[in-house]
ZALUM-582593 format. One line per 8 residues: number of its first residue (from 0); their letters; for each residue x, z, y of C-alpha. Coordinates in Angstrom, 1 decimal. Layout:
N
NUM) A) X Z Y ~ ...
This chain:
323
0) XXXXXXXX) 0.0 0.0 0.0 ~ 1.0 -0.3 3.7 ~ 2.1 2.9 5.3 ~ 2.9 3.5 9.0 ~ 6.5 4.7 9.3 ~ 8.1 6.1 12.4 ~ 11.3 4.1 12.8 ~ 12.4 5.4 16.2
8) XXXXXXXX) 11.6 8.0 18.8 ~ 12.5 8.6 22.4 ~ 11.8 11.2 25.1 ~ 12.2 11.7 28.9 ~ 11.8 14.8 31.0 ~ 12.0 14.7 34.8 ~ 15.3 16.0 36.3 ~ 13.6 18.7 38.4
16) XXXXXXXX) 13.3 22.0 36.6 ~ 11.1 24.8 37.8 ~ 11.9 28.2 36.5 ~ 9.6 31.2 36.2 ~ 11.6 32.8 39.0 ~ 10.7 30.0 41.3 ~ 7.0 30.4 40.5 ~ 7.3 34.0 41.6
24) XXXXXXXX) 7.7 32.7 45.1 ~ 4.6 30.5 44.8 ~ 2.0 32.8 43.1 ~ 1.6 36.4 42.2 ~ 3.4 36.4 38.8 ~ 6.7 37.3 37.2 ~ 9.1 35.9 34.7 ~ 8.3 38.9 32.4
32) XXXXXXXX) 4.6 38.3 32.5 ~ 4.9 34.5 31.8 ~ 7.4 34.9 28.9 ~ 5.4 37.7 27.3 ~ 2.1 35.8 27.3 ~ 3.2 32.2 26.8 ~ 6.9 32.0 25.8 ~ 7.5 29.7 28.7
40) XXXXXXXX) 10.7 30.1 30.7 ~ 10.9 26.8 32.6 ~ 9.2 23.4 32.9 ~ 10.1 20.0 34.2 ~ 8.3 18.7 37.3 ~ 8.1 15.0 38.3 ~ 9.8 14.2 41.6 ~ 7.8 12.9 44.6
48) XXXXXXXX) 6.9 9.3 43.8 ~ 7.7 9.7 40.1 ~ 4.7 8.7 38.1 ~ 3.3 8.9 34.5 ~ 4.3 5.2 34.1 ~ 7.8 6.0 35.2 ~ 8.1 8.8 32.6 ~ 6.4 6.7 29.9
56) XXXXXXXX) 8.6 3.7 30.5 ~ 11.8 5.7 30.1 ~ 10.6 7.4 26.9 ~ 9.5 4.0 25.6 ~ 12.9 2.3 26.3 ~ 14.6 5.2 24.5 ~ 12.3 4.9 21.5 ~ 13.0 1.1 21.3
64) XXXXXXXX) 16.7 1.7 21.4 ~ 16.5 4.4 18.8 ~ 14.5 2.1 16.5 ~ 16.9 -0.8 17.1 ~ 14.2 -3.2 18.1 ~ 13.3 -5.1 21.3 ~ 10.0 -5.3 23.2 ~ 9.5 -8.7 21.6
72) XXXXXXXX) 9.1 -6.9 18.2 ~ 6.2 -4.8 19.5 ~ 2.6 -6.2 19.2 ~ 0.7 -3.2 20.6 ~ 1.2 -0.3 23.0 ~ -1.0 2.8 23.0 ~ -0.4 5.4 25.7 ~ -1.9 8.9 25.4
80) XXXXXXXX) -2.4 10.4 28.8 ~ -4.9 12.4 30.9 ~ -2.9 11.7 34.1 ~ -2.9 7.9 34.5 ~ -1.4 6.2 37.6 ~ -4.7 4.8 38.5 ~ -8.3 5.0 37.4 ~ -7.7 1.4 36.3
88) XXXXXXXX) -5.9 -0.6 35.1 ~ -4.7 1.3 32.1 ~ -1.2 2.8 32.7 ~ -0.1 1.4 29.4 ~ -0.6 -2.1 30.9 ~ 1.8 -1.2 33.7 ~ 4.3 0.1 31.2 ~ 3.8 -3.1 29.2
96) XXXXXXXX) 4.7 -5.2 32.2 ~ 7.7 -3.2 33.1 ~ 9.1 -3.6 29.6 ~ 8.7 -7.3 29.9 ~ 6.0 -7.7 27.2 ~ 4.0 -10.8 27.7 ~ 2.2 -10.9 24.3 ~ 0.0 -8.5 22.3
104) XXXXXXXX) -2.0 -5.8 24.0 ~ -1.9 -2.3 25.5 ~ -4.5 0.4 26.2 ~ -4.7 4.1 27.0 ~ -6.1 6.9 24.8 ~ -7.5 10.0 26.4 ~ -7.9 13.2 24.3 ~ -5.9 15.5 26.6
112) XXXXXXXX) -3.4 17.7 24.6 ~ -4.5 16.1 21.4 ~ -3.9 12.6 22.9 ~ -0.7 11.8 20.9 ~ -2.2 12.8 17.6 ~ -5.3 10.7 18.4 ~ -3.1 7.7 19.5 ~ -0.9 8.0 16.5
120) XXXXXXXX) -3.9 8.0 14.2 ~ -5.4 5.0 16.0 ~ -2.1 3.1 15.6 ~ -2.0 4.0 11.9 ~ -5.4 2.4 11.4 ~ -4.3 -0.8 13.2 ~ -1.3 -1.0 10.9 ~ -3.2 -0.2 7.7
128) XXXXXXXX) -5.8 -3.0 8.4 ~ -3.0 -5.5 9.1 ~ -4.0 -5.9 12.8 ~ -0.5 -4.8 13.9 ~ 3.0 -4.7 12.4 ~ 4.9 -2.6 14.9 ~ 3.3 -0.4 17.6 ~ 4.8 1.6 20.5
136) XXXXXXXX) 2.9 4.9 20.8 ~ 3.6 6.9 24.0 ~ 2.5 10.3 25.2 ~ 3.2 10.7 29.0 ~ 1.9 13.2 31.5 ~ 2.3 14.4 35.1 ~ 0.1 17.5 34.9 ~ 1.8 19.0 37.9
144) XXXXXXXX) -0.4 16.6 40.0 ~ -3.7 18.2 38.8 ~ -2.7 21.8 39.0 ~ -4.1 24.3 41.5 ~ -0.8 26.0 42.5 ~ -2.7 29.0 43.8 ~ -4.2 29.7 40.3 ~ -1.6 31.8 38.5
152) XXXXXXXX) -3.5 31.5 35.2 ~ -2.9 27.8 34.9 ~ 0.0 26.7 37.1 ~ 2.5 28.6 35.1 ~ 1.6 26.8 31.9 ~ 2.1 23.1 32.4 ~ 4.9 20.7 33.0 ~ 5.6 16.9 33.0
160) XXXXXXXX) 7.3 14.7 30.5 ~ 7.0 11.8 28.1 ~ 7.8 11.0 24.5 ~ 7.4 7.9 22.4 ~ 7.7 6.6 18.8 ~ 7.9 3.1 17.2 ~ 5.5 2.9 14.3 ~ 6.1 0.2 11.8
168) XXXXXXXX) 4.3 -1.3 8.8 ~ 6.2 -0.6 5.5 ~ 5.1 -1.3 2.0 ~ 5.0 1.9 -0.1 ~ 3.8 3.0 -3.6 ~ 0.6 4.7 -2.3 ~ 1.7 8.1 -3.4 ~ 2.1 11.5 -1.6
176) XXXXXXXX) 5.8 11.0 -1.9 ~ 5.7 7.8 0.3 ~ 7.4 7.6 3.7 ~ 5.2 7.4 6.8 ~ 1.8 8.8 7.7 ~ 0.1 10.2 4.7 ~ -3.1 11.5 6.2 ~ -4.7 12.2 9.6
184) XXXXXXXX) -7.7 14.4 10.6 ~ -9.4 14.3 14.0 ~ -12.2 16.5 15.4 ~ -13.9 17.1 18.7 ~ -16.7 19.3 20.0 ~ -18.0 18.7 23.6 ~ -19.9 22.0 23.6 ~ -16.6 23.6 24.7
192) XXXXXXXX) -16.1 21.4 27.8 ~ -16.3 24.2 30.3 ~ -13.5 26.1 28.6 ~ -10.8 23.6 29.6 ~ -11.5 20.7 32.0 ~ -10.7 19.1 35.3 ~ -13.3 19.7 38.0 ~ -13.3 16.2 39.4
200) XXXXXXXX) -13.5 12.5 38.6 ~ -14.6 9.1 39.9 ~ -18.2 9.4 38.7 ~ -18.8 13.0 39.8 ~ -16.8 14.2 42.8 ~ -15.0 11.0 43.7 ~ -11.8 13.0 43.7 ~ -9.1 13.9 41.1
208) XXXXXXXX) -9.9 17.6 40.9 ~ -7.9 20.4 39.4 ~ -7.4 21.8 35.9 ~ -9.6 24.8 35.1 ~ -9.2 26.9 32.0 ~ -10.8 30.0 30.4 ~ -7.6 31.0 28.7 ~ -9.0 33.8 26.5
216) XXXXXXXX) -11.7 31.4 25.1 ~ -9.2 28.7 24.4 ~ -6.9 31.1 22.5 ~ -9.9 32.5 20.6 ~ -10.8 29.0 19.2 ~ -7.4 27.5 18.9 ~ -6.1 29.1 15.7 ~ -9.2 28.5 13.7
224) XXXXXXXX) -9.5 24.9 14.8 ~ -5.8 24.2 14.1 ~ -6.0 25.8 10.7 ~ -9.1 23.6 9.9 ~ -7.4 20.2 10.3 ~ -4.2 21.3 8.6 ~ -6.0 22.6 5.6 ~ -7.8 19.3 5.4
232) XXXXXXXX) -4.4 17.5 5.3 ~ -3.4 19.7 2.4 ~ -6.6 18.9 0.5 ~ -6.1 15.2 1.1 ~ -2.5 15.2 -0.2 ~ -2.1 18.2 -2.5 ~ 0.7 19.6 -0.5 ~ 0.9 23.2 0.7
240) XXXXXXXX) 2.7 25.1 3.5 ~ 5.5 25.9 1.1 ~ 6.3 22.3 0.7 ~ 6.5 21.5 4.4 ~ 9.9 20.9 5.9 ~ 8.8 21.1 9.5 ~ 5.8 22.1 11.5 ~ 5.7 20.4 15.0
248) XXXXXXXX) 2.7 21.8 16.8 ~ 1.4 21.1 20.3 ~ 3.5 23.2 22.6 ~ 0.7 25.0 24.5 ~ 1.6 28.7 24.1 ~ 4.0 30.4 21.8 ~ 1.5 33.1 20.8 ~ -0.9 30.3 19.6
256) XXXXXXXX) 1.9 28.6 17.7 ~ 3.0 31.9 16.1 ~ -0.5 32.9 15.2 ~ -1.3 29.5 13.6 ~ 1.9 29.4 11.6 ~ 1.3 33.0 10.4 ~ -2.3 32.2 9.3 ~ -1.2 29.1 7.5
264) XXXXXXXX) 1.8 30.9 5.9 ~ 4.3 28.5 7.4 ~ 7.8 30.1 7.6 ~ 9.0 30.7 11.2 ~ 12.2 28.8 10.6 ~ 10.2 25.7 9.8 ~ 8.4 25.7 13.3 ~ 9.8 23.5 16.0
272) XXXXXXXX) 9.3 25.2 19.4 ~ 10.1 23.6 22.8 ~ 7.5 25.3 24.9 ~ 10.1 27.7 26.3 ~ 11.8 24.9 28.2 ~ 9.1 22.2 28.5 ~ 6.0 24.2 29.1 ~ 2.7 22.6 28.1
280) XXXXXXXX) 3.1 18.8 28.6 ~ -0.2 17.9 27.1 ~ -0.1 14.5 25.3 ~ 3.7 14.4 25.8 ~ 4.2 17.7 24.0 ~ 4.4 16.6 20.4 ~ 6.7 13.6 20.8 ~ 9.0 15.6 23.1
288) XXXXXXXX) 9.3 18.3 20.4 ~ 9.6 15.7 17.6 ~ 12.4 13.8 19.3 ~ 14.3 16.9 20.1 ~ 14.2 18.0 16.4 ~ 15.2 14.5 15.2 ~ 18.1 14.2 17.8 ~ 19.6 17.6 17.0
296) XXXXXXXX) 19.5 16.9 13.2 ~ 16.8 19.2 12.1 ~ 14.3 16.5 11.0 ~ 16.0 14.2 8.5 ~ 14.9 11.2 6.4 ~ 12.5 12.3 3.6 ~ 11.4 15.5 5.4 ~ 7.7 16.4 5.2
304) XXXXXXXX) 6.4 17.0 8.7 ~ 3.1 18.3 10.0 ~ 1.9 17.5 13.5 ~ -1.1 19.2 15.1 ~ -2.7 19.6 18.5 ~ -5.7 21.0 20.3 ~ -6.9 20.0 23.8 ~ -9.7 20.0 26.3
312) XXXXXXXX) -13.1 18.9 25.2 ~ -12.3 20.4 22.7 ~ -10.4 17.9 20.7 ~ -8.1 18.8 17.8 ~ -6.3 17.0 15.0 ~ -3.4 16.8 12.5 ~ -1.1 14.2 11.1 ~ 1.0 14.8 8.0
320) XXX) 3.9 12.4 7.6 ~ 7.2 11.9 5.7 ~ 10.1 11.1 8.0
């Protein structure tokens, strides 16, 4: 059967770093308070004039180089983002143009922090059906542009960044031991909209709006929802937490990551954590963490890797793959 195999990854984080100490001068907070409740020590912030397309393009170029392919080898681009450059056209189309791609297609996927998992799953379906042979999947965000910098419950959590992977069709045996994406599971429930949303948009206020979050409510639902889609992945493949080599969760909050891993009985040494220096970068979170673990040699060929995310809406999902 045809499996979707990640053959390259790339990442980019803006040069500007904002530490917790700097936030102490903006809102009533402290480094101790932020670290204790979130595990975050710093985050990257896009420079003035630096856009989601800028970040996404740089991550995409790094992914193409890492995969050893050119833009002429890509037939589809999917960008996961909740902070596009414009209402339209899709930011992916702008990235497509910058990369010099005159063929194929590009579109955006919006599932907030679950965006990369949703985009990767969508790309996998295109490859499995034979529609595409090689897809560039990008997660890129400039969440600093939708934060209320007077709201200490949200502005300390988020950062900017981008990550990308090249997903390629490869013929495999159709067994759980195959390389590539083995199974994906997606969920959403709009009943939770008011717990994590942006209070603006073209059709309502005519403005961009700011991110609003009921933090305790998000935390209360997160662990159960994450566990749900990961257990579904185990049921679909027969694998267990013991057999995982790496767990790459959405980097929202270290307490959520720790609680989820504990409930699923995933050993702490198998968990990839970058939230301490990236903050929550929404759809960029998983590819940033994935690329870091690949580049530093933790994730190696043949490793069994679980990706999971939860975002506003709520949306949540998992992807189990073999590197």
